[in-house]
N, C-alpha and C positions, 0 to 999 in steps of 0.2 A: 841910186834910188834912195830917197829918204824914207826910212821905215817908221819914223816917229812923228812926222807931220800930221796933225789932226785933220780929218776930212770934214768939210762943212756938211751939216745936215740938210736934207732936202725938205724945206718947210712944207711944201704943198703935199708931200706924202705923209708927213706928220698929221696935217689937217685931215687928210683922207682917213687916217687911222682914228682920229677923234670922232669923225662922223660915223664910222663903223661902230665904235664903242657906244655912241649914243643910240645907234640903231638897236644894239643889243639891249640897252636899258629900256627903251620904249617897247621893244618886243616882249620882254619879260613882264613889264607892267601891264601892257594891254592884254596879254594872253594868260596871265597868272590865274585869274578867277573866271574869265569868260573865254576859254580856248575854243569853244564850239560856236560862239557867236559869229554869224556870217560877216558882220561889219569888221570884227576883229580879224577874221581870216583874210579879208581883202586888204586890211591895213598892213598885213605882213609882207605884201609886195613892196611896200615902201620901207617899213621897219623890219627888214628881214634879218633879225638878229640870229636866227638859227644858222644862217649861212654866211653871216658876216665873219664868222670864224675862218671860213675859207679864204676870205680876203686878208684877214690877219696873217694866215700862214703864208700866202703868196707874198705879201708885203714883207714878212719876216725873212723869207728866202732872199728877197731883193736886198733888204737893208743889211743883213748879216754878211752878204757877199760883196756888197758895193765897195768897201775900202780896199778889198783885195783884188777883185776881178776888174774893177773900173780904174782904181787908182794904183793898182799893181803894188800895193804894200805887202810886205812879208807878214805871214800869219804865224804867231807863236801859239801853238795848240794849247799848252798849259795855261798861258795867260788868258787866252780866249775863253777857256772853260771857266776859269775863276771869275772873270768879269761878267760872264753870263749869269753865274750863280748870284753874284752881288746885285745884278740887275733884276732878277726874277724873284728870288726867295724873300728878302726882307719885307717888301710891300705885301707879298702874298701871305706871309705869316701874320701880319697885322690883320688882314681881311679874314683869314682863317680863324684867328682868335676871336674876332667879333662875332662871326657866324657860329662858332662852337659855343661861345657863351650864350648867344641868343637861343640856340636850339636846346640847350641844356640848363637854361636859367632856373627853371622850376626844380630840377634835380639838385642843382647847386644850393638852392635855397633850403630844400627839405633835408638833404643829406650831403653836405659839402665834402666831407672827408671821403666818403664812399664813392661819390661821383668823381672826385679828383683821382682816387686810386684806380678806379675802373677805366678812366679815360687815359690818364697819362702814365700809369705804372703797368697795369695789366693790359692796357691797349686793347680792350675788348671790342671797341668800335672802329679799330683801324686808324686811330688819329695820326699815328706816326707815319704810316704809309702815305696818308694824305698829305701830311706836312712835308714829307720828303719828295712828294710828287712821283711816287713809284706805284706800279700796279693799277693806276687809273682810278684810285678810290676818290669818291666825291660825296661823302656822307654829309659833311657840314657845309661845304661851299659847292653848290651844284654845278659850277662851271669850271672847276679847276682841272677837269680832265683835259681841257685844251692846253693848260700849262704843262701837264705831263708830256703832251706831244711836243710843245716848245722845247722842253728840256731834252727829250730824246733826240729831236732833230738838231739841237745845238751841238750834240755830240757827233752827229753825222756830217754837219756842214763842212768842217775842215777837210774831211775826206773827199767831199764833192768838189771843194775848191782845188785840192791837190790834183784831182782827176781832170778838172777844167784847165789848170795850168799845163798839164801834159798835152791835152788835145781838147779844145773847146767843143769839138763835135761829139765827144764822149758824153757831155752833159745832155745833148739833144737825144742821143740814143738811150741814155739812162731814163729820161723823161718818158720816152715811148715805152720803155720796159715797165715803168711804174704804172702806166696806163693799162698795159696788158696783164700785169700781175699784181694789181692793187690788193686783191683779196689775200695774197700770199705774203707780200712784203709790207703791207700796210697802205691803206688808201690815202693816208695823210703825208706820205713821202712826196707824192706828185706835186702838191701845191708849192712846197718849198723849192723843188726843182724848177717849176715854172717861174717862180720869182727870180731865181738865179739866171734863168734864160733872159728874162727882161733886163736884168742887170748887165748881162754879157753883151747885149745888143743895145744898150742904153743910148750910145752916141748915134747909132743909125736910126733909132726910133724918134729921137728928138730933133734930128736934122731936117732941114727943109726938104731935102731930097726924098724923104719918106712919103711925101705927097705924090710922088711919081710911081709909087708901087701899087700893085693890084690890091693890096690889103686896104690902102687908103681909098682907092676908087670904090670899093664896096663896103666902106665903113658903116653906112647906115644899116644895111642888112646884117652885117657882122655884129654891130652893137645891139641890134634887136635880138639876134641869136644869143648874145651874151646875157641879155636880160632874161630870156626864156630859160637858159641854162641856170642862171643864178636863182631863178624863182621856181625851179622845177619841183621842189619839195612842196611848195604851197599851191602850185597848179594841181598837183596830185591830190592835195587835201580838199580842194574845191571840185575838181573834175577828175575823179580817180581814174588812173590809167587802166585798171583792170588786171585780172590775174595773168593773162597771156603776156601783156607787156612786161609785167614784173618778172615773169618766168624767163623772158628773153634777157632782161637786164641781169638776172641772177646767173643765167647760163654764160653770159659774157663777163661775169664778175665785175659789173659796173655798179657803183654806189652813187647815190645822189650827190655825195660830196665830190665825186669825180667831175660831174658836170658843173657844180658850183665853183670848183677850182678853175676850170677852163673859163667860165664866165668872169671870174675875178681877175684872171690873167689878162683877158681882153680889156677889162676896165682899167687895169693898171697901165697897159700899153697906151690906151687912149689918153689917160691923164698925163703920162710922160710926154706925149706929143702935143697935146692941146694947150696952147699958151693961154687961151681965154679961160679954160678950166683951171689952170694953175693960178691965174690972177684972182679968180673967185676963191680958190682954196687958201690963198695967202692973205685973206682978210684976218686982221688981228684976233678977232673972236675965235675963228676956226683954228688959227695957229695955237691959241691958248688951249682950246679943247684937245688939240693934238698933243700938247705938252703933258696934259694931265690924263690922257686917254687910258693909261694902265689903271689909274685909280678909279676912273669911271667904271671901267670893266669889272674891277674887283669889288667895289664897295656898294654898287647899286643893289646887289643881290639881297643883302641883309635888310636894306631899307624897304625894298619891295615886299620881302617876306613879312616884315613887321607891319606894314600897312595892311596887308590882306589878312593877317592873323587877327587883327583888331578891327576888321572891316565893318562888322555889324554895329558896334558902338560908334565908329566914326561916321557912318552913314546917318545914324540917328541925330547927329548934330547939324545936318544939312537939310535944306528944303527938299532935295531930291537926290536920288542915286547918281544921276548924271552930273549934277553940280559937285557932288562929293568926289566923283571919279576924276573930273577935270582938275578940281582944286588939289587933290592929293597927288595927281600927276605933277603939278607944278611944285608941290612940296618935295616930291621924290627927286625931281631934276635939280632943284635948288640945293637940297641937302647933299645929294650925291656930288655935285660940282664943288661944294664947299669942302666936304671931307676929302675929295680927291685932290684938291689944291693943297690942303694940309699934308696929305700923304706924300705928295710930290716933293714939297719943300722940306719936310721934316724927316722923311724916311728915304724915298727913292733917290733924290739928288745926293744927300750925304753918303749913302752907301755906294752909289755909283762912283763918286769921287774917291771914296775910301778904297774901293777895289782897285781903281786905276793907280792910286798912290802905292798900294801894296805891290801890285804886279810890276810897276815901273822899277822897283828895286830888285826884282828877281833876275837871276841869270837866265838866258834863253833855254827853253826846253827843246821841244821838237819844232823847228822852224820850217815853214813851207813858203817857197817863193818861186817866181818865174826864173830867177837866176840859176836855181838848182837844176832846172830842166836844161837850160843852156849849157851849164857846166857839164852835165851828164852826157849831153849829146857831143860836146867837144871832146870829152874823154874817150867816148866810143870811137870817134873818128881818128883820134891821135893817142893811142894807148901808150 
C-alpha cells in the first residue's frame, strides 16, 4: 500500500461546503437586524445558516476519514494533528484579529495601551481562550464555537478510524451510542460519526446498484423527512412545538442538532449518489466558492456586524430601507468573497502547504493502518 500518494479532492463536496458557507452568510445578514420579521423567518428555510454547521460537521467527518477509510492510507496521528492545526488556526487568527479590532476600535482609539494590556496581557476578556479555541469562548467572533468543535473532533477522528479499521461495525454501534447519549458525550460527536459512515459506504452509495435498495425506492419521502429534520429549528420558531413536545425531547435527551445532523447525513448520501446533482455542483463558480468556503464562513461576520452597526446612516443615503437592504446585501456578498479569496491564497494555502512540508520531514509517530490489524490477527493465530 502506498501511504504517500495524495488523494484527489471530491469537487462536488467542496462546492456543497461553499453553498453551506453562503447559507450561513445570508442567514446572518437577513436575521441580524430583523430576526422577528416573518419573511426573514421563512427565508431561513432556504438560508438555514444556523444548521448548516451540522452539514459542515457531517462533511468534515467524511472528508477527514476519506483518505484512510476509503483509500486505506495509513494515518500518522502526530502529523494528522499538526496538519489540522495549520489548516484551521492561521485563517481563524486573521478573522479573529479583524473582529477583535472592530469590536474594540473605540477602546484602542481612546486608551490604546490600557486596552492592549487588558486584552492581550491580563486576558480579561478571554482573548487567548478564544484564540486557542478552548472552552468555547466566542466573545469577538460569534461563530468560532463551531471551530472549537472541529478542533476537539479532530483529536477524536484518529481513534474512530482505528476503531473502524478493527471492525467497521463498531462505527455503526458508536453512532447509535452518540444518538442515545448525546447529552452526556456531546451532541456534536454524532455528525462526525455519520459523515464517517457515509465515507465507509461511499462505493456502495455511488454504485448503480444503490438504486435497487429500499432506501432509493423511498428516496422522495426520505428527502422530505431530511428537509423537515434539517429545518426543525425554524419550524419550531414559526409553529412552536409547545411545552409537552419539548419535555419529551428533553426526556429523550434529543437536541435539534441531532435531527439536523440526520438530515445533513441524508443530504450527503443523496449528493454522493446523484450524478445530476454532482454535475450541478461541479459548475466552476460553485467549485470556486467551495475553495474559499472557509474564508466566507470566517470573514462575513465582521462585515455583517459593521453594516448593521452603521445601519441608520447607511439607510439615510438610499431612497428606501428595502433598497438599502438589498444593496448592502450585494456589498456584503462581494466584499466577503473578495476577502475570502485573498485569505485563501495569502494565508490558507501557504500555511497548508507549509504544514505538509514540515510533517513530511518528520519521523513517524503513532501510525494507524489496516495492516496492523492483519498483523495482530496473524500473531494471535501463530504465536
